[in-house]
Biopython code that builds the backbone (N, CA, C, O; Angstrom):
import numpy as np
from Bio.PDB.StructureBuilder import StructureBuilder

atoms = [
    (1, "MET", "N", (0.829, -1.128, -0.051)),
    (1, "MET", "CA", (-0.018, -0.009, -0.024)),
    (1, "MET", "C", (0.915, 1.260, -0.023)),
    (1, "MET", "O", (1.740, 1.432, 0.875)),
    (2, "ASP", "N", (0.757, 2.097, -1.015)),
    (2, "ASP", "CA", (1.527, 3.338, -1.082)),
    (2, "ASP", "C", (0.848, 4.440, -0.243)),
    (2, "ASP", "O", (-0.235, 4.268, 0.315)),
    (3, "ARG", "N", (1.522, 5.522, -0.195)),
    (3, "ARG", "CA", (1.001, 6.673, 0.587)),
    (3, "ARG", "C", (-0.398, 7.123, 0.090)),
    (3, "ARG", "O", (-1.277, 7.405, 0.905)),
    (4, "ARG", "N", (-0.601, 7.190, -1.233)),
    (4, "ARG", "CA", (-1.905, 7.627, -1.675)),
    (4, "ARG", "C", (-3.035, 6.702, -1.355)),
    (4, "ARG", "O", (-4.136, 7.174, -1.074)),
    (5, "ASP", "N", (-2.827, 5.399, -1.382)),
    (5, "ASP", "CA", (-3.789, 4.403, -0.983)),
    (5, "ASP", "C", (-4.115, 4.535, 0.495)),
    (5, "ASP", "O", (-5.267, 4.446, 0.921)),
    (6, "PHE", "N", (-3.058, 4.749, 1.251)),
    (6, "PHE", "CA", (-3.230, 4.871, 2.748)),
    (6, "PHE", "C", (-4.124, 6.144, 3.041)),
    (6, "PHE", "O", (-5.067, 6.094, 3.830)),
    (7, "LEU", "N", (-3.775, 7.253, 2.374)),
    (7, "LEU", "CA", (-4.525, 8.444, 2.621)),
    (7, "LEU", "C", (-5.997, 8.314, 2.164)),
    (7, "LEU", "O", (-6.909, 8.865, 2.781)),
    (8, "ARG", "N", (-6.183, 7.590, 1.099)),
    (8, "ARG", "CA", (-7.577, 7.411, 0.544)),
    (8, "ARG", "C", (-8.343, 6.564, 1.581)),
    (8, "ARG", "O", (-9.466, 6.927, 1.928)),
    (9, "GLU", "N", (-7.807, 5.500, 2.066)),
    (9, "GLU", "CA", (-8.448, 4.646, 3.100)),
    (9, "GLU", "C", (-8.654, 5.445, 4.365)),
    (9, "GLU", "O", (-9.734, 5.345, 4.946)),
    (10, "THR", "N", (-7.750, 6.191, 4.814)),
    (10, "THR", "CA", (-7.901, 6.995, 5.995)),
    (10, "THR", "C", (-9.021, 8.025, 5.823)),
    (10, "THR", "O", (-9.767, 8.312, 6.760)),
    (11, "ALA", "N", (-9.127, 8.589, 4.578)),
    (11, "ALA", "CA", (-10.201, 9.570, 4.340)),
    (11, "ALA", "C", (-11.591, 8.871, 4.372)),
    (11, "ALA", "O", (-12.566, 9.432, 4.871)),
    (12, "LYS", "N", (-11.647, 7.670, 3.842)),
    (12, "LYS", "CA", (-12.892, 6.928, 3.845)),
    (12, "LYS", "C", (-13.338, 6.671, 5.244)),
    (12, "LYS", "O", (-14.495, 6.858, 5.621)),
    (13, "THR", "N", (-12.303, 6.203, 6.045)),
    (13, "THR", "CA", (-12.670, 5.940, 7.486)),
    (13, "THR", "C", (-13.080, 7.269, 8.206)),
    (13, "THR", "O", (-13.977, 7.290, 9.048)),
    (14, "GLY", "N", (-12.412, 8.313, 7.850)),
    (14, "GLY", "CA", (-12.805, 9.668, 8.462)),
    (14, "GLY", "C", (-14.223, 10.056, 8.076)),
    (14, "GLY", "O", (-14.963, 10.557, 8.922)),
    (15, "VAL", "N", (-14.613, 9.851, 6.878)),
    (15, "VAL", "CA", (-15.974, 10.119, 6.439)),
    (15, "VAL", "C", (-16.949, 9.295, 7.195)),
    (15, "VAL", "O", (-17.962, 9.822, 7.655)),
    (16, "ALA", "N", (-16.705, 8.054, 7.347)),
    (16, "ALA", "CA", (-17.583, 7.128, 8.061)),
    (16, "ALA", "C", (-17.719, 7.598, 9.520)),
    (16, "ALA", "O", (-18.809, 7.608, 10.092)),
    (17, "ALA", "N", (-16.594, 7.979, 10.086)),
    (17, "ALA", "CA", (-16.632, 8.480, 11.537)),
    (17, "ALA", "C", (-17.389, 9.714, 11.617)),
    (17, "ALA", "O", (-18.233, 9.817, 12.507)),
    (18, "LEU", "N", (-17.183, 10.719, 10.753)),
    (18, "LEU", "CA", (-17.879, 11.968, 10.761)),
    (18, "LEU", "C", (-19.402, 11.762, 10.607)),
    (18, "LEU", "O", (-20.209, 12.384, 11.297)),
    (19, "LEU", "N", (-19.749, 10.872, 9.680)),
    (19, "LEU", "CA", (-21.189, 10.597, 9.433)),
    (19, "LEU", "C", (-21.808, 10.007, 10.677)),
    (19, "LEU", "O", (-22.905, 10.387, 11.086)),
    (20, "THR", "N", (-21.070, 9.043, 11.294)),
    (20, "THR", "CA", (-21.559, 8.397, 12.457)),
    (20, "THR", "C", (-21.789, 9.366, 13.577)),
    (20, "THR", "O", (-22.824, 9.286, 14.238)),
    (21, "VAL", "N", (-20.859, 10.302, 13.832)),
    (21, "VAL", "CA", (-21.040, 11.305, 14.867)),
    (21, "VAL", "C", (-22.156, 12.245, 14.555)),
    (21, "VAL", "O", (-22.938, 12.605, 15.435)),
    (22, "ALA", "N", (-22.252, 12.682, 13.219)),
    (22, "ALA", "CA", (-23.260, 13.674, 12.787)),
    (22, "ALA", "C", (-24.623, 13.020, 12.829)),
    (22, "ALA", "O", (-25.593, 13.643, 13.260)),
    (23, "LEU", "N", (-24.715, 11.795, 12.395)),
    (23, "LEU", "CA", (-26.086, 11.233, 12.249)),
    (23, "LEU", "C", (-26.385, 10.346, 13.447)),
    (23, "LEU", "O", (-27.485, 9.792, 13.469)),
    (24, "GLY", "N", (-25.552, 10.153, 14.423)),
    (24, "GLY", "CA", (-25.761, 9.289, 15.590)),
    (24, "GLY", "C", (-27.016, 9.568, 16.325)),
    (24, "GLY", "O", (-27.768, 8.631, 16.591)),
    (25, "PRO", "N", (-27.322, 10.863, 16.700)),
    (25, "PRO", "CA", (-28.609, 11.068, 17.327)),
    (25, "PRO", "C", (-29.833, 10.752, 16.517)),
    (25, "PRO", "O", (-30.827, 10.264, 17.054)),
    (26, "ALA", "N", (-29.778, 11.021, 15.243)),
    (26, "ALA", "CA", (-30.913, 10.699, 14.355)),
    (26, "ALA", "C", (-31.061, 9.233, 14.247)),
    (26, "ALA", "O", (-32.189, 8.744, 14.196)),
    (27, "ILE", "N", (-29.954, 8.466, 14.206)),
    (27, "ILE", "CA", (-30.043, 6.987, 14.108)),
    (27, "ILE", "C", (-30.645, 6.443, 15.403)),
    (27, "ILE", "O", (-31.476, 5.535, 15.392)),
    (28, "VAL", "N", (-30.197, 7.031, 16.526)),
    (28, "VAL", "CA", (-30.740, 6.577, 17.829)),
    (28, "VAL", "C", (-32.249, 6.807, 17.878)),
    (28, "VAL", "O", (-33.016, 5.902, 18.209)),
    (29, "ASP", "N", (-32.667, 8.047, 17.540)),
    (29, "ASP", "CA", (-34.071, 8.377, 17.538)),
    (29, "ASP", "C", (-34.862, 7.458, 16.627)),
    (29, "ASP", "O", (-35.934, 6.972, 16.991)),
    (30, "TYR", "N", (-34.316, 7.222, 15.426)),
    (30, "TYR", "CA", (-34.967, 6.291, 14.491)),
    (30, "TYR", "C", (-35.197, 4.917, 15.107)),
    (30, "TYR", "O", (-36.287, 4.351, 15.032)),
    (31, "ALA", "N", (-34.119, 4.392, 15.727)),
    (31, "ALA", "CA", (-34.223, 3.107, 16.356)),
    (31, "ALA", "C", (-35.155, 3.025, 17.415)),
    (31, "ALA", "O", (-35.891, 2.045, 17.526)),
    (32, "GLN", "N", (-35.183, 4.007, 18.227)),
    (32, "GLN", "CA", (-36.216, 4.120, 19.377)),
    (32, "GLN", "C", (-37.623, 4.185, 18.858)),
    (32, "GLN", "O", (-38.547, 3.594, 19.417)),
    (33, "ALA", "N", (-37.773, 4.938, 17.746)),
    (33, "ALA", "CA", (-39.107, 5.058, 17.123)),
    (33, "ALA", "C", (-39.517, 3.718, 16.559)),
    (33, "ALA", "O", (-40.680, 3.326, 16.657)),
    (34, "GLN", "N", (-38.610, 3.046, 15.994)),
    (34, "GLN", "CA", (-38.924, 1.723, 15.358)),
    (34, "GLN", "C", (-39.502, 0.731, 16.469)),
    (34, "GLN", "O", (-40.419, -0.059, 16.244)),
    (35, "GLU", "N", (-38.882, 0.864, 17.639)),
    (35, "GLU", "CA", (-39.366, 0.040, 18.694)),
    (35, "GLU", "C", (-40.757, 0.339, 19.086)),
    (35, "GLU", "O", (-41.484, -0.516, 19.590)),
    (36, "LYS", "N", (-41.122, 1.538, 18.857)),
    (36, "LYS", "CA", (-42.536, 1.998, 19.257)),
    (36, "LYS", "C", (-43.490, 1.960, 18.070)),
    (36, "LYS", "O", (-44.676, 2.279, 18.144)),
    (37, "SER", "N", (-42.811, 1.503, 16.866)),
    (37, "SER", "CA", (-43.629, 1.444, 15.591)),
    (37, "SER", "C", (-44.159, 2.757, 15.120)),
    (37, "SER", "O", (-45.167, 2.810, 14.416)),
    (38, "THR", "N", (-43.503, 3.809, 15.491)),
    (38, "THR", "CA", (-43.867, 5.116, 15.007)),
    (38, "THR", "C", (-42.631, 5.837, 14.348)),
    (38, "THR", "O", (-42.332, 7.006, 14.590)),
    (39, "ALA", "N", (-41.974, 5.042, 13.522)),
    (39, "ALA", "CA", (-40.740, 5.525, 12.916)),
    (39, "ALA", "C", (-41.026, 6.838, 12.086)),
    (39, "ALA", "O", (-41.962, 6.919, 11.291)),
    (40, "PRO", "N", (-40.171, 7.814, 12.332)),
    (40, "PRO", "CA", (-40.265, 9.051, 11.495)),
    (40, "PRO", "C", (-39.996, 8.769, 10.011)),
    (40, "PRO", "O", (-39.125, 7.967, 9.675)),
    (41, "GLN", "N", (-40.712, 9.399, 9.176)),
    (41, "GLN", "CA", (-40.515, 9.268, 7.764)),
    (41, "GLN", "C", (-39.717, 10.508, 7.264)),
    (41, "GLN", "O", (-40.052, 11.662, 7.533)),
    (42, "PHE", "N", (-38.636, 10.173, 6.515)),
    (42, "PHE", "CA", (-37.918, 11.317, 5.940)),
    (42, "PHE", "C", (-38.686, 11.789, 4.663)),
    (42, "PHE", "O", (-39.272, 10.992, 3.931)),
    (43, "THR", "N", (-38.650, 13.015, 4.462)),
    (43, "THR", "CA", (-39.241, 13.544, 3.196)),
    (43, "THR", "C", (-38.388, 13.230, 2.071)),
    (43, "THR", "O", (-37.230, 12.888, 2.314)),
    (44, "ASP", "N", (-38.825, 13.303, 0.778)),
    (44, "ASP", "CA", (-38.021, 13.086, -0.329)),
    (44, "ASP", "C", (-36.806, 14.121, -0.350)),
    (44, "ASP", "O", (-35.702, 13.791, -0.782)),
    (45, "ALA", "N", (-37.070, 15.325, 0.119)),
    (45, "ALA", "CA", (-36.007, 16.287, 0.027)),
    (45, "ALA", "C", (-34.863, 15.959, 1.018)),
    (45, "ALA", "O", (-33.681, 16.085, 0.696)),
    (46, "GLU", "N", (-35.265, 15.534, 2.233)),
    (46, "GLU", "CA", (-34.370, 15.155, 3.235)),
    (46, "GLU", "C", (-33.486, 13.897, 2.754)),
    (46, "GLU", "O", (-32.270, 13.848, 2.939)),
    (47, "THR", "N", (-34.189, 12.939, 2.150)),
    (47, "THR", "CA", (-33.437, 11.801, 1.673)),
    (47, "THR", "C", (-32.467, 12.218, 0.577)),
    (47, "THR", "O", (-31.318, 11.776, 0.565)),
    (48, "TRP", "N", (-32.911, 13.048, -0.326)),
    (48, "TRP", "CA", (-32.045, 13.490, -1.441)),
    (48, "TRP", "C", (-30.793, 14.296, -0.880)),
    (48, "TRP", "O", (-29.661, 14.089, -1.319)),
    (49, "LEU", "N", (-31.059, 15.213, 0.100)),
    (49, "LEU", "CA", (-29.968, 15.896, 0.693)),
    (49, "LEU", "C", (-29.027, 15.066, 1.383)),
    (49, "LEU", "O", (-27.820, 15.259, 1.238)),
    (50, "LEU", "N", (-29.499, 14.110, 2.162)),
    (50, "LEU", "CA", (-28.498, 13.212, 2.817)),
    (50, "LEU", "C", (-27.725, 12.322, 1.830)),
    (50, "LEU", "O", (-26.516, 12.152, 1.982)),
    (51, "ASP", "N", (-28.373, 11.779, 0.867)),
    (51, "ASP", "CA", (-27.671, 10.979, -0.150)),
    (51, "ASP", "C", (-26.670, 11.852, -0.909)),
    (51, "ASP", "O", (-25.494, 11.499, -0.995)),
    (52, "THR", "N", (-27.118, 12.991, -1.466)),
    (52, "THR", "CA", (-26.223, 13.818, -2.221)),
    (52, "THR", "C", (-25.087, 14.422, -1.400)),
    (52, "THR", "O", (-23.950, 14.486, -1.867)),
    (53, "GLY", "N", (-25.390, 14.864, -0.182)),
    (53, "GLY", "CA", (-24.390, 15.442, 0.645)),
    (53, "GLY", "C", (-23.286, 14.440, 1.021)),
    (53, "GLY", "O", (-22.105, 14.784, 1.061)),
    (54, "THR", "N", (-23.698, 13.197, 1.294)),
    (54, "THR", "CA", (-22.796, 12.133, 1.654)),
    (54, "THR", "C", (-21.881, 11.812, 0.488)),
    (54, "THR", "O", (-20.672, 11.645, 0.653)),
    (55, "ARG", "N", (-22.477, 11.727, -0.699)),
    (55, "ARG", "CA", (-21.629, 11.435, -1.952)),
    (55, "ARG", "C", (-20.666, 12.561, -2.198)),
    (55, "ARG", "O", (-19.503, 12.329, -2.529)),
    (56, "GLN", "N", (-21.133, 13.776, -2.040)),
    (56, "GLN", "CA", (-20.270, 14.960, -2.345)),
    (56, "GLN", "C", (-19.195, 15.059, -1.375)),
    (56, "GLN", "O", (-18.083, 15.430, -1.752)),
    (57, "LEU", "N", (-19.428, 14.752, -0.120)),
    (57, "LEU", "CA", (-18.434, 14.864, 0.943)),
    (57, "LEU", "C", (-17.315, 13.798, 0.644)),
    (57, "LEU", "O", (-16.126, 14.111, 0.704)),
    (58, "GLY", "N", (-17.705, 12.614, 0.342)),
    (58, "GLY", "CA", (-16.802, 11.518, -0.088)),
    (58, "GLY", "C", (-15.977, 11.837, -1.284)),
    (58, "GLY", "O", (-14.781, 11.556, -1.346)),
    (59, "SER", "N", (-16.668, 12.455, -2.271)),
    (59, "SER", "CA", (-15.935, 12.889, -3.508)),
    (59, "SER", "C", (-14.910, 13.947, -3.211)),
    (59, "SER", "O", (-13.789, 13.896, -3.716)),
    (60, "ASP", "N", (-15.296, 14.929, -2.376)),
    (60, "ASP", "CA", (-14.396, 16.046, -2.110)),
    (60, "ASP", "C", (-13.169, 15.505, -1.342)),
    (60, "ASP", "O", (-12.032, 15.877, -1.635)),
    (61, "LEU", "N", (-13.408, 14.662, -0.398)),
    (61, "LEU", "CA", (-12.206, 14.088, 0.373)),
    (61, "LEU", "C", (-11.310, 13.265, -0.574)),
    (61, "LEU", "O", (-10.084, 13.367, -0.527)),
    (62, "ALA", "N", (-11.936, 12.458, -1.422)),
    (62, "ALA", "CA", (-11.113, 11.634, -2.378)),
    (62, "ALA", "C", (-10.318, 12.550, -3.287)),
    (62, "ALA", "O", (-9.167, 12.224, -3.576)),
    (63, "SER", "N", (-10.833, 13.652, -3.751)),
    (63, "SER", "CA", (-10.124, 14.585, -4.643)),
    (63, "SER", "C", (-9.003, 15.193, -3.847)),
    (63, "SER", "O", (-7.937, 15.416, -4.420)),
    (64, "LEU", "N", (-9.148, 15.467, -2.631)),
    (64, "LEU", "CA", (-8.077, 16.037, -1.847)),
    (64, "LEU", "C", (-6.902, 15.029, -1.701)),
    (64, "LEU", "O", (-5.734, 15.401, -1.815)),
    (65, "VAL", "N", (-7.237, 13.789, -1.455)),
    (65, "VAL", "CA", (-6.240, 12.728, -1.283)),
    (65, "VAL", "C", (-5.436, 12.594, -2.607)),
    (65, "VAL", "O", (-4.213, 12.456, -2.583)),
    (66, "ASP", "N", (-6.142, 12.638, -3.750)),
    (66, "ASP", "CA", (-5.515, 12.457, -5.033)),
    (66, "ASP", "C", (-4.567, 13.566, -5.462)),
    (66, "ASP", "O", (-3.810, 13.404, -6.419)),
    (67, "ARG", "N", (-4.605, 14.667, -4.773)),
    (67, "ARG", "CA", (-3.687, 15.830, -5.118)),
    (67, "ARG", "C", (-2.328, 15.495, -4.822)),
    (67, "ARG", "O", (-1.431, 16.311, -5.033)),
]
sb = StructureBuilder()
sb.init_structure("model")
sb.init_model(0)
sb.init_chain("A")
sb.init_seg("    ")
for serial, (resi, resn, name, xyz) in enumerate(atoms, 1):
    if name == "N":
        sb.init_residue(resn, " ", resi, " ")
    sb.init_atom(name, np.array(xyz, "f"), 0.0, 1.0, " ", f" {name:<3s}", serial, name[0])
structure = sb.get_structure()
């Protein structure tokens, strides 16, 4: 594994860690709501934002590593 591969893998791990910290409370709330069978529903806009934002963040970090 060369330096670039190492940095790329580190960036991926960092993204996962950041998303876990950022989304942790929402994930816990969702899990608790599931137990009560009243799970909150994400709107289409929220789902799109989460999906697009996550991809963009990963892409930005990958491009920084490739420099």
